SEKOLMAR-377618 format. One line per field, with one value per atom (N, C-alpha, C, O): atom name; x, y, z; residue in one letter. Coordinates in nm, 4 decimals, always signed. Layout:
BEGIN
a = (CA	...)
x = (X	...)
y = (Y	...)
z = (Z	...)
r = (A	...)
//
This chain:
BEGIN
a = (N	CA	C	O	N	CA	C	O	N	CA	C	O	N	CA	C	O	N	CA	C	O	N	CA	C	O	N	CA	C	O	N	CA	C	O	N	CA	C	O	N	CA	C	O	N	CA	C	O	N	CA	C	O	N	CA	C	O	N	CA	C	O	N	CA	C	O	N	CA	C	O	N	CA	C	O	N	CA	C	O	N	CA	C	O	N	CA	C	O	N	CA	C	O	N	CA	C	O	N	CA	C	O	N	CA	C	O	N	CA	C	O	N	CA	C	O	N	CA	C	O	N	CA	C	O	N	CA	C	O	N	CA	C	O	N	CA	C	O	N	CA	C	O	N	CA	C	O	N	CA	C	O	N	CA	C	O	N	CA	C	O	N	CA	C	O	N	CA	C	O	N	CA	C	O	N	CA	C	O	N	CA	C	O	N	CA	C	O	N	CA	C	O	N	CA	C	O	N	CA	C	O	N	CA	C	O	N	CA	C	O	N	CA	C	O	N	CA	C	O	N	CA	C	O	N	CA	C	O	N	CA	C	O	N	CA	C	O	N	CA	C	O	N	CA	C	O	N	CA	C	O	N	CA	C	O	N	CA	C	O	N	CA	C	O	N	CA	C	O	N	CA	C	O	N	CA	C	O	N	CA	C	O	N	CA	C	O	N	CA	C	O	N	CA	C	O	N	CA	C	O	N	CA	C	O	N	CA	C	O	N	CA	C	O	N	CA	C	O	N	CA	C	O	N	CA	C	O	N	CA	C	O	N	CA	C	O	N	CA	C	O	N	CA	C	O	N	CA	C	O	N	CA	C	O	N	CA	C	O	N	CA	C	O	N	CA	C	O	N	CA	C	O	N	CA	C	O	N	CA	C	O	N	CA	C	O	N	CA	C	O	N	CA	C	O	N	CA	C	O	N	CA	C	O	N	CA	C	O	N	CA	C	O	N	CA	C	O	N	CA	C	O	N	CA	C	O	N	CA	C	O	N	CA	C	O	N	CA	C	O	N	CA	C	O	N	CA	C	O	N	CA	C	O	N	CA	C	O	N	CA	C	O	N	CA	C	O	N	CA	C	O	N	CA	C	O	N	CA	C	O	N	CA	C	O	N	CA	C	O	N	CA	C	O	N	CA	C	O	N	CA	C	O	N	CA	C	O	N	CA	C	O	N	CA	C	O	N	CA	C	O	N	CA	C	O	N	CA	C	O	N	CA	C	O	N	CA	C	O	N	CA	C	O	N	CA	C	O	N	CA	C	O)
x = (+0.9730	+0.9351	+0.7594	+0.6479	+0.7803	+0.6163	+0.6369	+0.7266	+0.4406	+0.3801	+0.3640	+0.3165	+0.3705	+0.4048	+0.2589	+0.2529	+0.1699	+0.0125	-0.0029	-0.0528	+0.0620	+0.0582	-0.1372	-0.2358	-0.1209	-0.2502	-0.2951	-0.2216	-0.4431	-0.4766	-0.5282	-0.5445	-0.5859	-0.5746	-0.4545	-0.3509	-0.4475	-0.3588	-0.2850	-0.3723	-0.2079	-0.1590	-0.2420	-0.2310	-0.3069	-0.3751	-0.5371	-0.6007	-0.5982	-0.6857	-0.7246	-0.8229	-0.5724	-0.4754	-0.5689	-0.6712	-0.4567	-0.4878	-0.6206	-0.6482	-0.6929	-0.8075	-0.9436	-1.0557	-0.8712	-1.0086	-0.9374	-1.0121	-0.8255	-0.7581	-0.8364	-0.9553	-0.8061	-0.8273	-1.0163	-1.0713	-1.0625	-1.2036	-1.2414	-1.2831	-1.2220	-1.2058	-1.1799	-1.2330	-1.0946	-0.9908	-1.1102	-1.1494	-1.1589	-1.2740	-1.4508	-1.5377	-1.4770	-1.6034	-1.6291	-1.7373	-1.4611	-1.4325	-1.4291	-1.4945	-1.4186	-1.3962	-1.2835	-1.2755	-1.2203	-1.0554	-1.0627	-1.1351	-0.9979	-0.9998	-0.8254	-0.7289	-0.8102	-0.7430	-0.6838	-0.7437	-0.5379	-0.4712	-0.3558	-0.3729	-0.2571	-0.1919	-0.1714	-0.1683	-0.1553	-0.1013	+0.0487	+0.0811	+0.1291	+0.2410	+0.3530	+0.4542	+0.3426	+0.3755	+0.5112	+0.5396	+0.5938	+0.7460	+0.7851	+0.9025	+0.7147	+0.7552	+0.7840	+0.8957	+0.6427	+0.6099	+0.7123	+0.7935	+0.7164	+0.8951	+0.9745	+1.0400	+1.0431	+1.1989	+1.2370	+1.3430	+1.0281	+1.0259	+1.1036	+1.1907	+1.0288	+1.1102	+1.2545	+1.3014	+1.3369	+1.4165	+1.5237	+1.6395	+1.4246	+1.5134	+1.5600	+1.6181	+1.4974	+1.4983	+1.3917	+1.2804	+1.4066	+1.3214	+1.2289	+1.2136	+1.1710	+1.1046	+0.9901	+0.9635	+0.9134	+0.8552	+0.7065	+0.7336	+0.6014	+0.4967	+0.5021	+0.4741	+0.5444	+0.5127	+0.4285	+0.4731	+0.3683	+0.2725	+0.3209	+0.4028	+0.2710	+0.2308	+0.1442	+0.1711	-0.0255	-0.1186	-0.1295	-0.1293	-0.1423	-0.1452	-0.2608	-0.3070	-0.3277	-0.4243	-0.4707	-0.3959	-0.6158	-0.6051	-0.7180	-0.7222	-0.7959	-0.8967	-0.8301	-0.7314	-0.8550	-0.7209	-0.7575	-0.6730	-0.9515	-0.9732	-0.9297	-0.9468	-0.8730	-0.8020	-0.6673	-0.6418	-0.5332	-0.4407	-0.4698	-0.5437	-0.4573	-0.5104	-0.4835	-0.3994	-0.5818	-0.5496	-0.4499	-0.4515	-0.3448	-0.2500	-0.2047	-0.1957	-0.1544	-0.0246	-0.0887	-0.0071	-0.1915	-0.1962	-0.0771	-0.0242	-0.0639	-0.0025	+0.1637	+0.2493	+0.1746	+0.3218	+0.3168	+0.2795	+0.4056	+0.4248	+0.5128	+0.5172	+0.5750	+0.6741	+0.5979	+0.6382	+0.5073	+0.4108	+0.3560	+0.3252	+0.3671	+0.3391	+0.3963	+0.3437	+0.5815	+0.6435	+0.5533	+0.5684	+0.4756	+0.4083	+0.3090	+0.2754	+0.2579	+0.1364	+0.1034	+0.2202	+0.0416	-0.1002	-0.0081	+0.1060	-0.1474	-0.1033	-0.0918	-0.1516	-0.0055	+0.0418	-0.0436	-0.1052	-0.0021	+0.0069	+0.0611	+0.0193	+0.1522	+0.2905	+0.2328	+0.2347	+0.1969	+0.1218	+0.2655	+0.3239	+0.2990	+0.4074	+0.4175	+0.3633	+0.4561	+0.4562	+0.6044	+0.6785	+0.6635	+0.7697	+0.7362	+0.6672	+0.8241	+0.8123	+0.6746	+0.6475	+0.6035	+0.4826	+0.3652	+0.2649	+0.3854	+0.3306	+0.2974	+0.3819	+0.1803	+0.1586	+0.1562	+0.1010	+0.2335	+0.2325	+0.1596	+0.1004	+0.1749	+0.0718	+0.1581	+0.1564	+0.2569	+0.3379	+0.2259	+0.1273	+0.2636	+0.2257	+0.2553	+0.3099	+0.2225	+0.2644	+0.1457	+0.0815	+0.1505	+0.0565	+0.0183	+0.1237	-0.0480	-0.0461	+0.0064	+0.0962	-0.0663	-0.0653	+0.1572	+0.2129	+0.1885	+0.3185	+0.4239	+0.5386	+0.3742	+0.4181	+0.3840	+0.4623	+0.2580	+0.2359	+0.2838	+0.2646	+0.3490	+0.4307	+0.5791	+0.6523	+0.6005	+0.7548	+0.7371	+0.8142	+0.6094	+0.6084	+0.5597	+0.5439	+0.5347	+0.4616	+0.3392	+0.3416	+0.2405	+0.1256	+0.0147	+0.0062	-0.0793	-0.0921	-0.2474	-0.2853	-0.3446	-0.4189	-0.4780	-0.5059	-0.4573	-0.4444	-0.5321	-0.5382	-0.6759	-0.7993	-0.8468	-0.9093	-0.7766	-0.7368	-0.6848	-0.7434	-0.5875	-0.4121	-0.4984	-0.5120	-0.5552	-0.6447	-0.7889	-0.8124	-0.8373	-0.9464	-0.8119	-0.7942	-0.7396	-0.7242	-0.6098	-0.5936	-0.5671	-0.4828	-0.6647	-0.6896	-0.7452	-0.8916	-0.9116	-0.7962	-0.9614	-0.9785	-0.8732	-0.9072	-0.7316	-0.6146	-0.6623	-0.6640	-0.6880	-0.6873	-0.8197	-0.8080	-0.9406	-1.1134	-1.0715	-1.1199	-0.9622	-0.9779	-0.8576	-0.9026	-0.7284	-0.6504	-0.7879	-0.8108	-0.8908	-0.9205	-0.9609	-0.9751	-0.9859	-1.0069	-0.9809	-1.0671	-0.8509	-0.7401	-0.6706	-0.5769)
y = (+9.2294	+9.1504	+9.0630	+9.0877	+9.0090	+8.9788	+8.8270	+8.7435	+8.8463	+8.7869	+8.6445	+8.6634	+8.5601	+8.4808	+8.3546	+8.2886	+8.3754	+8.2360	+8.1420	+8.1723	+8.0142	+7.9943	+7.9010	+7.8641	+7.8972	+7.9078	+7.7754	+7.6822	+7.7585	+7.5925	+7.5877	+7.4724	+7.7359	+7.7073	+7.7176	+7.7580	+7.6983	+7.7152	+7.8005	+7.8287	+7.8489	+8.0113	+8.0841	+8.2067	+8.0440	+8.1302	+8.1814	+8.2637	+8.0498	+8.0939	+8.1761	+8.2182	+8.1642	+8.2464	+8.4036	+8.4596	+8.4209	+8.5122	+8.6344	+8.7382	+8.5097	+8.5853	+8.5696	+8.6204	+8.4753	+8.5185	+8.6356	+8.7093	+8.6480	+8.7966	+8.8349	+8.8184	+8.9082	+8.9982	+9.0495	+9.1450	+8.8989	+8.9297	+8.9874	+9.1010	+8.9052	+8.9771	+9.1080	+9.1765	+9.1425	+9.2947	+9.3878	+9.4817	+9.3276	+9.4625	+9.4319	+9.5050	+9.3287	+9.3738	+9.4104	+9.4377	+9.4194	+9.5051	+9.6866	+9.7668	+9.6864	+9.9013	+9.9608	+10.0674	+9.8864	+9.8838	+9.8511	+9.7528	+9.9091	+9.8894	+9.8543	+9.9172	+9.7463	+9.6849	+9.7972	+9.8409	+9.8339	+10.0293	+9.9048	+9.9483	+9.7915	+9.7531	+9.6130	+9.5841	+9.5105	+9.4190	+9.3899	+9.3920	+9.3576	+9.3527	+9.1981	+9.1850	+9.1345	+9.1048	+8.9859	+8.9339	+8.9620	+8.9625	+8.8006	+8.7652	+8.7329	+8.6042	+8.6502	+8.6446	+8.7150	+8.7247	+8.8361	+8.8046	+8.8917	+9.0320	+9.0109	+9.0608	+8.9086	+8.7727	+8.7211	+8.7033	+8.6940	+8.5717	+8.6654	+8.6258	+8.8078	+8.9102	+8.9313	+8.9816	+8.8606	+8.9163	+8.8438	+8.8729	+8.6777	+8.5705	+8.4531	+8.3445	+8.5448	+8.4324	+8.3727	+8.3938	+8.2820	+8.2135	+8.2266	+8.3475	+8.2065	+8.2540	+8.1701	+8.1464	+8.1247	+8.0373	+8.2016	+8.3213	+8.1553	+8.2462	+8.3259	+8.2644	+8.4794	+8.5718	+8.6999	+8.7710	+8.7347	+8.8443	+8.9417	+8.9221	+9.0475	+9.1599	+9.2226	+9.2801	+9.2277	+9.3116	+9.4019	+9.3898	+9.5294	+9.6702	+9.6962	+9.7090	+9.7091	+9.8374	+9.8807	+9.9364	+9.8581	+10.0124	+10.0957	+10.0939	+10.1569	+10.3224	+10.4467	+10.4499	+10.5122	+10.6531	+10.7131	+10.7531	+10.7294	+10.7925	+10.7461	+10.8144	+10.6018	+10.5969	+10.5727	+10.5443	+10.5771	+10.6411	+10.7690	+10.7616	+10.9192	+10.9805	+11.0255	+11.1064	+10.9469	+10.9914	+10.9842	+11.0303	+10.9100	+10.8025	+10.8961	+10.9695	+10.9595	+11.0515	+11.1656	+11.2575	+11.2025	+11.3653	+11.3504	+11.4452	+11.1831	+11.2153	+11.2369	+11.3106	+11.1811	+11.1568	+11.0644	+10.9589	+11.2316	+11.1572	+11.0657	+11.0416	+11.0295	+10.9390	+10.7952	+10.7171	+10.7776	+10.6961	+10.5852	+10.4661	+10.7307	+10.7053	+10.5430	+10.4355	+10.6210	+10.5108	+10.3779	+10.3053	+10.3249	+10.1751	+10.1732	+10.0589	+10.2599	+10.2525	+10.2233	+10.2037	+10.2073	+10.1633	+9.9811	+9.9376	+9.9195	+9.8430	+9.7080	+9.7187	+9.6100	+9.4816	+9.3415	+9.3328	+9.2461	+9.1162	+9.0746	+9.1231	+8.9929	+8.9309	+8.7602	+8.6814	+8.7447	+8.6042	+8.5600	+8.6053	+8.4282	+8.3472	+8.1802	+8.1328	+8.1206	+7.9748	+7.8877	+7.8865	+7.8229	+7.8147	+7.6264	+7.5849	+7.5476	+7.4521	+7.3430	+7.2416	+7.4569	+7.3830	+7.3970	+7.3278	+7.5286	+7.5531	+7.7011	+7.7756	+7.7471	+7.8955	+7.9782	+7.9463	+8.0726	+8.1950	+8.3138	+8.3438	+8.3742	+8.5541	+8.5735	+8.5097	+8.6972	+8.7492	+8.8981	+8.9236	+8.9732	+9.0388	+9.1051	+9.0307	+9.2459	+9.3101	+9.4205	+9.5207	+9.3660	+9.4115	+9.5884	+9.6364	+9.6770	+9.8361	+9.8653	+9.9408	+9.7929	+9.8455	+9.8320	+9.8837	+9.7610	+9.7443	+9.8078	+9.8199	+9.8694	+9.9711	+10.1272	+10.2192	+10.1415	+10.2890	+10.2719	+10.3553	+10.1604	+10.2076	+10.2741	+10.3245	+10.2570	+10.2320	+10.4334	+10.5188	+10.4296	+10.6371	+10.7497	+10.8705	+10.6325	+10.6805	+10.7731	+10.8886	+10.6811	+10.6961	+10.6483	+10.5326	+10.7823	+10.8035	+10.7279	+10.6956	+10.7014	+10.6648	+10.4610	+10.3899	+10.4708	+10.3038	+10.2711	+10.2235	+10.2863	+10.2435	+10.2088	+10.1215	+10.3263	+10.3234	+10.1911	+10.1347	+10.1219	+10.0249	+9.9043	+9.7918	+9.9724	+9.8534	+9.7524	+9.6381	+9.8814	+9.8205	+9.7472	+9.6258	+9.8425	+9.7734	+9.5534	+9.4458	+9.6486	+9.4530	+9.3813	+9.3169	+9.3738	+9.3102	+9.3368	+9.2982	+9.3709	+9.4198	+9.3226	+9.2136	+9.3418	+9.1912	+9.0505	+8.9345	+9.0884	+8.9804	+8.8637	+8.7416	+8.9437	+8.8989	+8.8945	+8.8560	+8.9555	+8.9293	+8.7746	+8.6789	+8.7530	+8.5719	+8.5077	+8.4195	+8.5513	+8.4292	+8.3000	+8.3238	+8.1815	+8.0401	+8.0595	+8.0538	+8.0845	+8.0786	+7.9668	+7.9163)
z = (-4.5023	-4.6092	-4.6611	-4.6151	-4.7183	-4.7502	-4.7206	-4.7096	-4.7113	-4.6671	-4.7147	-4.8267	-4.7049	-4.8608	-4.7807	-4.6770	-4.8931	-4.8753	-5.0189	-5.1273	-4.9719	-5.0562	-5.1468	-5.0830	-5.2649	-5.3681	-5.3695	-5.4022	-5.3269	-5.4242	-5.5432	-5.5830	-5.6728	-5.7635	-5.8685	-5.8157	-5.9650	-6.0613	-6.1408	-6.2228	-6.1685	-6.1597	-6.2563	-6.2520	-6.3257	-6.4058	-6.3893	-6.4552	-6.2075	-6.2279	-6.0684	-6.0076	-6.0522	-5.9466	-5.9616	-5.9219	-6.0431	-6.1191	-6.1045	-6.0442	-6.2358	-6.2571	-6.1091	-6.1066	-5.9956	-5.9162	-5.8193	-5.7549	-5.8120	-5.7173	-5.8218	-5.7943	-6.0007	-6.0414	-5.9925	-5.9376	-6.0627	-6.0235	-5.8640	-5.8414	-5.7835	-5.6301	-5.6051	-5.5177	-5.6862	-5.6761	-5.6905	-5.6213	-5.8107	-5.9113	-5.8793	-5.9268	-5.8038	-5.6887	-5.5980	-5.5460	-5.5454	-5.4146	-5.3761	-5.3094	-5.3839	-5.3135	-5.3948	-5.4559	-5.3822	-5.4930	-5.6044	-5.6204	-5.7330	-5.8603	-5.9289	-5.8853	-6.0388	-6.0739	-6.1833	-6.2816	-6.1341	-6.2066	-6.2719	-6.3857	-6.2936	-6.3645	-6.3370	-6.2174	-6.4281	-6.4480	-6.5362	-6.6549	-6.3843	-6.4626	-6.5219	-6.4530	-6.5919	-6.6470	-6.6774	-6.7853	-6.5142	-6.5686	-6.6307	-6.6190	-6.6768	-6.7399	-6.8663	-6.9177	-6.9390	-7.0224	-7.0585	-7.1455	-7.0352	-7.0120	-7.0183	-7.1098	-6.9157	-6.9886	-7.1264	-7.1865	-7.1680	-7.2600	-7.4017	-7.4792	-7.3962	-7.5143	-7.5529	-7.6551	-7.4040	-7.4327	-7.4004	-7.3703	-7.4198	-7.4537	-7.3238	-7.3233	-7.2167	-7.1121	-7.0521	-7.1001	-6.9291	-6.9309	-6.7677	-6.7851	-6.6550	-6.5496	-6.6342	-6.7521	-6.4385	-6.4267	-6.4385	-6.4301	-6.4537	-6.4806	-6.3274	-6.2245	-6.3269	-6.2283	-6.2293	-6.3193	-6.1930	-6.2188	-6.1362	-6.0464	-6.1657	-5.9724	-6.0309	-6.1364	-5.9561	-5.9786	-5.8653	-5.7428	-5.9782	-5.8202	-5.8324	-5.9457	-5.7382	-5.7151	-5.5990	-5.5186	-5.5724	-5.4227	-5.4852	-5.6082	-5.4303	-5.4383	-5.4219	-5.3483	-5.4586	-5.4713	-5.3536	-5.2735	-5.3241	-5.2337	-5.0041	-4.9032	-5.0264	-4.9557	-4.9318	-4.8147	-5.0430	-5.0956	-5.0747	-4.9765	-5.1117	-5.1380	-4.9668	-4.9277	-4.8807	-4.7200	-4.6258	-4.5117	-4.6936	-4.6485	-4.6824	-4.5840	-4.7982	-4.8734	-4.8360	-4.8418	-4.8019	-4.7291	-4.5674	-4.5094	-4.5272	-4.3833	-4.4529	-4.4040	-4.5351	-4.5576	-4.7060	-4.7573	-4.7349	-4.8968	-4.9901	-5.1107	-4.8866	-4.9099	-4.9418	-5.0280	-4.8770	-4.8457	-4.9824	-4.9891	-5.1063	-5.2381	-5.2984	-5.3271	-5.2958	-5.3424	-5.3163	-5.4145	-5.2330	-5.1141	-5.2244	-5.2553	-5.2862	-5.3409	-5.4874	-5.5211	-5.5884	-5.4726	-5.4130	-5.4285	-5.3379	-5.2660	-5.4319	-5.5389	-5.3929	-5.5250	-5.4304	-5.3242	-5.5433	-5.4793	-5.5608	-5.6659	-5.5783	-5.6295	-5.6286	-5.5341	-5.7302	-5.8257	-5.9026	-6.0010	-5.7914	-5.9106	-5.9032	-5.8034	-5.9603	-5.9688	-5.9196	-6.0179	-5.8126	-5.8106	-5.7525	-5.6594	-5.8612	-5.8849	-5.8523	-5.7879	-5.9589	-5.9084	-5.8490	-5.8664	-5.7468	-5.6308	-5.6149	-5.5652	-5.6539	-5.7054	-5.5126	-5.4073	-5.5487	-5.4243	-5.4575	-5.5612	-5.3518	-5.3572	-5.2444	-5.1391	-5.2870	-5.1818	-5.1427	-5.2118	-5.0331	-5.0338	-4.8879	-4.8064	-4.8451	-4.7928	-4.6520	-4.6832	-4.5248	-4.4938	-4.5103	-4.4686	-4.5374	-4.4878	-4.3493	-4.3121	-4.2902	-4.1771	-4.0878	-3.9910	-4.1687	-4.1648	-4.2532	-4.2102	-4.4350	-4.4485	-4.4184	-4.4421	-4.3638	-4.2693	-4.1372	-4.0487	-4.1209	-3.9664	-3.9870	-3.9019	-4.1345	-4.1922	-4.2402	-4.2838	-4.2043	-4.2996	-4.2182	-4.2356	-4.0859	-3.9844	-4.0553	-4.0979	-4.0502	-4.0891	-3.9615	-3.9205	-3.9020	-3.7849	-3.7615	-3.6489	-3.9078	-3.8966	-3.9633	-4.0599	-3.7805	-3.8016	-3.7645	-3.6511	-3.8722	-3.8067	-4.0219	-4.0821	-4.0595	-4.2066	-4.2324	-4.3248	-4.1754	-4.2309	-4.1913	-4.2395	-4.0794	-4.0404	-4.1776	-4.2170	-4.1951	-4.2819	-4.4094	-4.4190	-4.4866	-4.5833	-4.5670	-4.6245	-4.4224	-4.4289	-4.3932	-4.4951	-4.3299	-4.3085	-4.4820	-4.5008	-4.6282	-4.7864	-4.7987	-4.8445	-4.7622	-4.8410	-4.7606	-4.8018	-4.6718	-4.6190	-4.6536	-4.6642	-4.6660	-4.7739	-4.9611	-5.0676	-4.9118	-5.0961	-5.0913	-5.1541	-5.0287	-4.9929	-4.9954	-5.0782	-4.8997	-4.8582	-4.9154	-5.0353	-4.8952	-4.9798	-5.1172	-5.2050	-5.1361	-5.2821	-5.2277	-5.2895)
r = (M	M	M	M	L	L	L	L	N	N	N	N	V	V	V	V	K	K	K	K	E	E	E	E	C	C	C	C	K	K	K	K	L	L	L	L	G	G	G	G	F	F	F	F	N	N	N	N	E	E	E	E	C	C	C	C	V	V	V	V	K	K	K	K	A	A	A	A	L	L	L	L	I	I	I	I	E	E	E	E	R	R	R	R	I	I	I	I	K	K	K	K	S	S	S	S	S	S	S	S	S	S	S	S	A	A	A	A	E	E	E	E	V	V	V	V	F	F	F	F	A	A	A	A	I	I	I	I	I	I	I	I	D	D	D	D	H	H	H	H	S	S	S	S	E	E	E	E	N	N	N	N	A	A	A	A	K	K	K	K	K	K	K	K	V	V	V	V	G	G	G	G	L	L	L	L	N	N	N	N	L	L	L	L	E	E	E	E	P	P	P	P	T	T	T	T	I	I	I	I	V	V	V	V	I	I	I	I	Y	Y	Y	Y	F	F	F	F	G	G	G	G	N	N	N	N	P	P	P	P	R	R	R	R	V	V	V	V	G	G	G	G	T	T	T	T	L	L	L	L	L	L	L	L	M	M	M	M	L	L	L	L	E	E	E	E	N	N	N	N	R	R	R	R	H	H	H	H	V	V	V	V	A	A	A	A	Y	Y	Y	Y	E	E	E	E	L	L	L	L	P	P	P	P	L	L	L	L	R	R	R	R	F	F	F	F	L	L	L	L	V	V	V	V	W	W	W	W	S	S	S	S	E	E	E	E	N	N	N	N	G	G	G	G	I	I	I	I	V	V	V	V	K	K	K	K	I	I	I	I	G	G	G	G	Y	Y	Y	Y	R	R	R	R	K	K	K	K	P	P	P	P	S	S	S	S	K	K	K	K	V	V	V	V	G	G	G	G	G	G	G	G	E	E	E	E	Y	Y	Y	Y	N	N	N	N	I	I	I	I	R	R	R	R	N	N	N	N	G	G	G	G	E	E	E	E	L	L	L	L	L	L	L	L	E	E	E	E	K	K	K	K	M	M	M	M	D	D	D	D	K	K	K	K	L	L	L	L	M	M	M	M	E	E	E	E	S	S	S	S	L	L	L	L	L	L	L	L	S	S	S	S	N	N	N	N	L	L	L	L)
//
């Protein structure tokens, strides 16, 4: 299940703020998938929906060294969407994902949780 947070900003402002925060942290943005734009290309209408993929290879690799299957969950991501004019951000806590893959490095997972929380603070 996703953790969902409502954002006080408009959709574009929210996406921009998240990208800027990620870039100014220890992580980097790897990809941005605009599902609403892709839907438009095939004649379908989808309210604004974007996924931002981000992470730090040094950190992700440490997790994959414990269990390669966790690579399926990486990089980290935020789902940002607008629903009836309300902007929402969905994400999974790394500690929860790590538990599903029996990752034992709880300290690292806790740091990843804190990074995600800090990226989302005051949005």
